[in-house]
C-alpha positions, -999 to +999 in steps of 0.1 A: +211+160+230+224+125+239+233+099+213+247+065+220+266+044+195+275+007+199+312+001+194+326-029+175+362-036+185+387-039+156+364-022+131+367+013+117+337+035+126+326+070+118+295+085+134+282+116+150+256+144+150+250+173+126+235+203+145+219+232+129+208+208+101+186+225+075+154+206+068+159+215+031+191+195+030+215+225+028+246+214+047+265+248+044+252+260+078+254+227+097+281+218+123+292+182+122+304+167+155+322+136+143+338+107+161+362+085+142+374+052+156+402+034+138+408-004+136+436-001+161+413+014+187+426+050+184+398+076+182+392+113+175+365+138+183+365+164+156+402+154+148+412+157+185+425+125+201+402+108+226+408+077+247+385+047+246+388+022+275+389-015+266+357-020+285+338+007+266+310-010+245+289+021+239+301+056+229+280+083+244+280+117+228+263+145+247+258+179+229+246+212+244+234+236+217+230+274+220+226+298+192+263+306+191+281+278+210+280+240+207+296+220+235+303+183+230+310+157+257+322+121+252+318+093+277+303+115+305+328+143+301+360+122+297+366+144+267+350+178+258+351+203+230+335+237+225+327+251+191+316+287+184+290+288+156+277+315+134+251+306+108+254+324+075+216+327+074+205+333+110+169+339+101+166+302+093+180+290+127+145+283+142+139+258+113+172+239+118+174+206+137+197+177+145+207+147+125+225+116+138+246+096+113+267+066+110+288+063+078+293+026+084+329+024+073 
C-alpha cells in the first residue's frame, strides 16, 4: 500500500492508514499507522521521531501487510517501523481492509 499526503509547512497535520479495518466499523482489531507533523516541523511516525527535509512537499507512506506483521516506510525508507499484529478475531481477517485518513488538525 502506498499513500501520499501533501504537506503544508507551518501547519499541524495528522494523517495515516488503518490496516485490518473492519468493514462493519469495529476499530478494536485495526492497527493505526499515524504520522503527526507539528507546526514547528517536527514529526513522528507512531510516536517515534522522524525527520522531514525542508524540500519535502509530499509525505509518502508505504505499508507492507502480512497476517501477523505490518512494516511501514516513510519517504522511501528514510524511516521504518515494524509492528507485530494479532487480531482478536482472526476468522474475520479476510474481510478486513485499509482506510486512509486525515484528521485535518
